[in-house]
C-alpha positions in Angstrom: -6.0 -12.3 22.9 -6.7 -9.2 24.9 -9.9 -7.5 23.7 -9.3 -4.3 21.6 -12.1 -2.0 22.8 -13.5 1.4 21.8 -15.4 0.2 18.7 -17.2 3.5 18.6 -14.0 5.5 17.8 -13.9 7.1 14.3 -10.7 5.2 13.4 -9.6 1.6 13.8 -5.9 2.3 13.0 -3.4 5.1 12.5 -0.3 4.1 10.5 2.9 6.2 11.3 5.9 5.6 9.2 7.2 5.2 5.6 5.1 6.1 2.6 6.8 6.2 -0.8 6.4 5.6 -4.5 7.6 2.1 -5.7 8.9 1.8 -9.2 8.9 -2.0 -9.9 10.9 -3.2 -12.9 8.7 -5.0 -15.4 11.4 -7.2 -16.9 11.3 -10.1 -14.4 14.6 -11.9 -14.4 16.7 -8.8 -15.3 19.1 -6.7 -13.3 18.1 -3.2 -12.4 20.8 -2.0 -14.8 18.8 -3.7 -17.6 15.3 -2.6 -16.7 13.7 -0.4 -19.4 10.1 0.0 -18.0 8.6 0.3 -14.6 5.2 0.1 -12.9 4.4 2.8 -10.4 2.7 1.8 -7.1 2.1 3.1 -3.7 4.7 1.8 -1.3 6.5 2.2 2.0 5.8 -0.1 4.9 3.2 2.1 6.7 1.6 3.2 3.4 1.2 -0.4 2.4 -0.4 -1.3 5.8 -2.8 1.6 5.7 -3.8 0.5 2.2 -3.9 -3.2 3.0 -6.0 -2.8 6.2 -8.4 -0.4 4.4 -9.2 -3.0 1.7 -9.7 -5.5 4.5 -12.5 -3.3 5.9 -10.7 -1.4 8.6 -11.0 2.4 9.0 -7.3 3.3 8.6 -5.6 6.7 8.6 -2.1 7.7 7.3 0.1 9.9 9.5 3.1 11.0 7.4 4.4 13.6 5.0 4.6 13.7 1.2 6.1 16.2 -1.2 4.3 19.0 -2.9 4.6 17.4 -6.3 3.1 14.8 -8.6 4.4 11.8 -6.6 3.0 13.1 -3.3 -0.4 13.7 -5.0 -0.3 10.2 -6.4 0.2 8.7 -3.0 -2.6 10.8 -1.5 -5.0 9.8 -4.3 -4.1 6.1 -4.1 -4.8 6.0 -0.3 -8.0 8.0 -0.7 -9.2 5.6 -3.5 -9.5 2.8 -0.9 -10.9 4.9 1.9 -7.8 5.7 3.9 -8.2 8.9 5.9 -5.5 11.4 4.7 -6.3 14.3 7.0 -2.9 13.9 8.6 -1.0 13.1 5.4 0.8 16.4 5.4 2.1 18.1 2.3 5.8 19.2 2.8 6.7 22.1 0.6 10.4 21.8 1.3 11.0 18.1 0.6 10.3 15.5 -2.1 8.3 12.3 -1.8 10.4 9.2 -1.1 11.0 6.8 -4.0 12.1 3.2 -4.2 13.3 1.4 -7.3 12.8 -2.4 -7.2 13.4 -5.4 -9.4 12.7 -9.2 -9.4 15.9 -10.9 -10.5 15.0 -14.5 -9.3 13.4 -16.2 -6.4 16.2 -15.2 -4.1 17.3 -11.8 -5.5 15.3 -8.6 -5.3 17.5 -5.6 -5.9 16.2 -2.3 -4.6 17.4 1.3 -4.1 15.9 3.7 -1.6 15.8 7.3 -2.6 15.2 8.8 0.9 17.8 11.5 1.4 15.9 14.3 3.4 12.6 12.9 2.1 9.2 14.1 3.1 8.1 11.2 5.3 11.3 11.5 7.5 10.3 15.1 8.3 7.3 14.2 10.4 7.3 16.0 13.8 5.4 15.9 17.0 3.7 19.1 15.9 2.0 17.4 13.0 -0.6 15.7 15.1 -2.6 16.2 18.3 -3.4 14.0 21.2 -7.1 14.1 20.1 -6.2 12.7 16.7 -4.3 9.7 18.3 -7.1 9.2 20.8 -9.6 9.0 17.9 -8.2 5.5 17.0 -8.2 2.1 18.5 -4.7 1.2 17.4 -1.4 3.0 16.5 0.9 1.1 14.2 4.5 2.2 14.0 7.3 1.0 11.7 10.8 0.7 13.1 12.5 2.9 10.5 11.1 6.0 12.2 13.1 5.1 15.3 16.4 5.6 13.4 16.3 9.4 13.2 16.2 11.7 16.3 13.4 13.9 14.8 11.1 11.1 13.7 11.9 9.2 16.9 10.6 12.1 18.9 7.4 12.1 16.9 7.0 8.4 17.5 7.6 8.6 21.2 5.0 11.5 21.5 2.5 9.5 19.5 3.1 6.4 21.8 2.7 8.6 24.9 -0.7 9.9 23.6 -1.8 6.4 22.7 -0.9 5.1 26.2 -2.9 7.8 27.9 -6.0 7.1 25.8 -6.1 3.2 25.8 -5.0 3.1 22.2 -3.3 -0.3 21.4 0.3 0.2 20.1 1.7 -2.1 17.4 5.3 -2.2 16.1 6.5 -3.7 12.8 10.2 -3.9 13.4 10.8 -3.3 9.6 14.6 -3.5 9.8 16.4 -2.2 6.8 20.1 -1.8 7.5 20.5 0.8 4.8 18.0 3.1 6.5 20.0 2.9 9.7 23.2 3.9 7.8 24.8 0.5 8.1 25.4 -0.2 4.4 26.3 1.8 1.3 23.4 4.0 0.0 22.8 1.7 -3.0 22.5 -1.5 -1.0 18.8 -1.7 -0.1 18.7 -5.4 -0.6 20.7 -6.5 2.5 18.2 -7.5 5.2 20.4 -8.1 8.2 23.5 -6.6 9.7 24.3 -7.0 13.4 24.4 -3.7 15.3 24.5 -3.3 19.0 23.6 0.4 18.5 20.4 -0.5 16.6 19.5 -3.2 19.2 19.9 -0.6 22.0 17.8 2.0 20.1 15.0 -0.5 19.6 15.0 -2.0 23.1 14.7 1.5 24.7 11.2 1.8 23.2 9.9 -1.8 23.1 8.1 -1.5 26.5 5.7 0.9 24.9 4.1 -1.7 22.7 1.2 -4.2 23.0 2.1 -6.1 19.8 5.5 -6.5 18.2 5.8 -8.2 14.8 8.9 -9.2 12.9 10.8 -11.8 10.9 13.3 -14.0 12.7 16.1 -11.7 11.5 14.2 -8.6 12.7 13.8 -10.2 16.2 17.6 -11.0 16.0 18.3 -7.2 15.8 15.6 -6.3 18.4 16.9 -9.0 20.8 20.6 -8.7 20.1 21.2 -12.4 19.3 21.2 -14.4 16.1 19.6 -17.3 17.9 15.9 -16.7 17.4 14.7 -18.1 20.7 17.3 -16.2 22.7 16.4 -13.0 20.8 12.7 -13.4 21.7 13.6 -14.0 25.3 15.7 -10.8 25.3 12.8 -8.9 23.9 10.5 -10.3 26.5 12.8 -9.0 29.2 12.0 -5.4 28.1 8.5 -5.8 26.8 5.2 -7.5 27.8 3.9 -7.2 24.2 2.5 -10.1 22.3 5.3 -11.2 20.0 4.5 -12.5 16.5 7.4 -14.0 14.7 7.1 -14.5 10.9 8.8 -17.7 9.8 8.4 -17.7 6.1 7.0 -21.0 4.6 6.4 -22.2 8.2 3.8 -19.5 8.8 4.2 -17.7 12.1 4.4 -18.2 15.9 2.7 -16.2 18.5 4.1 -15.8 22.0 2.1 -14.4 24.9 3.6 -14.2 28.4 6.7 -16.2 29.3 8.7 -17.6 26.4 8.9 -21.4 26.0 12.2 -23.3 25.6 11.3 -24.3 22.1 10.6 -22.0 19.2 7.6 -24.3 18.3 6.3 -23.9 21.8 4.1 -20.9 21.0 0.9 -20.8 19.0 2.1 -22.0 15.6 -0.2 -21.1 12.6 1.0 -22.7 9.4 0.6 -21.1 6.0 0.1 -22.7 2.6 2.7 -23.2 0.0 2.5 -21.0 -3.1 4.7 -20.3 -6.1 6.8 -17.2 -5.1 7.3 -14.4 -7.5 8.1 -11.5 -5.3 8.8 -11.4 -1.5 9.0 -7.6 -1.3 5.9 -6.4 0.5 4.9 -9.8 1.9 5.5 -8.5 5.4 3.2 -5.5 5.0 0.5 -7.8 3.6 1.0 -10.1 6.6 0.7 -7.1 9.0 -2.5 -6.0 7.3 -4.2 -9.4 7.7 -3.0 -9.7 11.3 -4.4 -6.3 12.2 -7.7 -7.3 10.7 -8.0 -10.2 13.1 -6.5 -8.4 16.0 -8.8 -5.3 15.8 -11.9 -7.4 15.1 -11.1 -9.5 18.3 -11.1 -12.7 16.3 -8.3 -14.4 18.3 -4.7 -14.9 17.4 -5.2 -18.1 15.4 -7.7 -16.5 13.0 -5.6 -13.3 12.8 -2.6 -15.4 11.8 -4.6 -17.3 9.2 -5.5 -13.9 7.7 -1.9 -12.7 7.9 -0.4 -15.9 6.3 -3.0 -15.8 3.5 -2.4 -12.1 2.8 1.3 -12.8 2.6 0.8 -15.8 0.3 -1.3 -13.9 -2.1 1.1 -10.9 -2.3 4.2 -13.0 -2.9 2.5 -14.6 -5.9 2.0 -11.2 -7.6 3.9 -8.2 -9.0 4.1 -5.2 -6.6 2.7 -4.8 -3.1 -0.2 -2.4 -2.5 -2.0 -3.3 -5.8 -1.5 -7.0 -5.0 -3.1 -6.6 -1.5 -6.2 -8.8 -1.3 -9.6 -7.3 -0.4 -11.7 -8.7 2.4 -14.0 -10.6 -0.1 -11.0 -12.0 -2.0 -9.2 -13.1 1.1 -12.2 -14.8 2.6 -12.8 -16.7 -0.7 -9.1 -17.8 -0.8 -9.2 -19.1 2.8 -12.0 -21.5 2.0 -9.9 -23.3 -0.6 -6.3 -22.2 -0.1 -4.9 -25.7 0.0 -6.1 -26.3 -3.6 -4.7 -23.0 -5.0 -0.9 -23.4 -5.3 -0.8 -20.7 -8.0 -3.0 -17.8 -6.8 -1.7 -15.7 -9.7 -3.3 -18.2 -12.2 -6.6 -18.8 -10.3 -9.4 -17.4 -12.5 -11.8 -16.9 -9.6 -9.3 -15.1 -7.4 -8.1 -12.9 -10.4 -11.7 -12.0 -11.1 -12.4 -11.1 -7.5 -9.3 -9.1 -7.3 -10.2 -7.2 -10.4 -13.8 -6.4 -9.5 -13.2 -5.6 -5.8 -10.2 -3.2 -6.3 -11.8 -1.0 -9.0 -10.9 2.6 -8.0 -14.2 4.0 -9.0 -17.7 2.7 -9.1 -19.5 4.7 -11.8 -23.2 5.4 -11.2 -25.7 6.7 -13.8 -23.7 8.3 -16.6 -24.5 11.0 -19.2 -22.0 10.5 -22.1 -21.5 12.8 -25.1 -20.2 10.7 -28.0 -18.4 12.5 -30.7 -15.9 9.9 -31.8 -17.0 10.3 -35.4 -14.2 10.2 -38.0 -15.3 8.9 -41.4 -18.6 10.8 -41.2 -16.8 14.1 -40.5 -14.2 13.5 -43.2 -16.9 12.8 -45.8 -18.8 16.0 -44.8 -15.6 18.1 -45.0 -14.7 16.6 -48.4 -18.2 17.2 -49.7 -18.0 20.9 -49.1 -14.2 21.3 -49.7 -13.4 22.1 -46.0 -10.0 21.8 -44.5 -9.7 18.6 -42.4 -7.7 20.6 -39.8 -11.0 22.1 -38.7 -12.3 18.8 -37.4 -10.1 18.8 -34.2 -11.2 22.4 -33.5 -14.9 21.3 -33.8 -14.2 18.5 -31.2 -12.7 21.0 -28.8 -15.9 23.1 -29.1 -17.9 19.9 -28.5 -15.9 19.3 -25.3 -16.6 22.8 -24.1 -20.2 22.3 -24.8 -20.2 19.1 -22.7 -18.5 20.8 -19.7 -20.8 23.8 -19.8 -23.9 21.7 -20.0 -22.7 19.5 -17.1 -22.0 22.6 -15.0 -25.2 24.3 -15.8 -27.3 21.2 -15.1 -25.6 20.5 -11.8 -24.3 17.1 -13.1 -21.3 15.9 -11.0 -18.2 15.4 -13.0 -18.1 11.7 -12.0 -21.5 11.2 -13.8 -20.5 13.0 -17.0 -18.1 12.0 -19.7 -17.2 11.7 -23.4 -16.5 9.2 -26.1 -13.8 10.6 -28.4 -11.3 9.3 -30.9 -7.6 9.8 -31.1 -7.6 10.6 -34.9 -9.2 14.0 -34.5 -9.8 14.2 -30.8 -6.4 13.7 -29.2 -6.2 17.3 -28.0 -9.7 16.8 -26.4 -8.6 13.6 -24.6 -5.4 15.4 -23.4 -7.5 18.3 -22.0 -10.1 16.3 -20.2 -7.7 13.8 -18.6 -7.4 14.3 -14.8 -10.7 16.1 -14.3 -12.6 13.1 -12.9 -14.8 12.8 -16.0 -15.6 9.4 -17.5 -13.5 9.0 -20.7 -13.6 6.3 -23.4 -12.2 5.8 -26.9 -13.6 3.8 -29.7 -11.8 0.5 -30.6 -13.5 -0.2 -33.9 -12.1 0.8 -37.3 -14.4 3.2 -39.2 -16.5 1.3 -41.8 -15.1 -2.1 -40.5 -18.6 -3.5 -40.1 -21.5 -3.1 -42.5 -25.1 -3.5 -41.4 -27.9 -4.6 -43.7 
């Protein structure tokens, strides 16, 4: 592995490409037509990699656009919550954030629909970033979808030019989605491979720019213009000196530096572990996140691939992609005992580590105003013949008192909060939500416990 230098740069990685909101159907085993509820996650290949590398300890940055609306703000906040730099996540006031609707029908069927018509992330231009920004990183990671459109392609080529002039490593995740190249009907996001000489030509024109190219066997088929994997890899080698990392599913992955062997197993083969698969969507982004951890930390290709395979194994066992990404601590623990954990989703230690290391906020010392009283206030009102409708108004006054006190005392919002009930305090809870205060509700029933 060639050493990745410039450890002193502010960023390890800039991710340029797709960032979207994923709506995952919660009814596993159902068709999308039958889904009734969905979970909302950060998604998009580049967005997932920015998120996944950040939780692996890298200093990552997102170069993309989102809409000036709720979904765009959601993506920004999700990335910021794990430390991703969003200084170049641009708010586009003329376009909406991209959306994806996904389902898990069975182990082989994962229906999905891309809502990306004139979406924000496909409006990125070369004017959205400077050479100084690209030069502030050690690596630029591109996803192939942004080579499918003349405008985004121009932005990609400009970023690659800046990177080349400033010793920034350049990585490509081929990320081939036929629907995003206009090769299928708009509703067919599930199809993963359609042969296209035009797409092959479009990819091969830029492959010489890259130091690292990553893809599945099918993705190398499109990049290399052949459905024979070894032939495709050799065709890619003719136009690029990049290190080629071929993802091979349950077999793990193979790394090829220099001349291609005459056998697909002739490269560096790093085998993964077998796990129970729930969801393959997002596994590639998890793989890329782990691979980049090892690559940018100069740990060698074998170790980088161990990280990559393990990240992919953990994500395929879980629902969603970005929220399923393992943290550095979680991944390191898993790698010490991966062979004995066939069901990561059921492993108590892993689940505990995932829960405690992915908490969005670490609360410090808190000053909490508790006014969740219900029975006491009802008894007081009844005693003096007062209208119970005055209790919610009292609680609104108490909220204002808390906010004023926090402001006047200089207490940060993330150190102040309330404990309020839903019986008389629902309006209070509605009002305080989204302001970064600590919020809690009581779970006990009034008078349910008696103390002697």
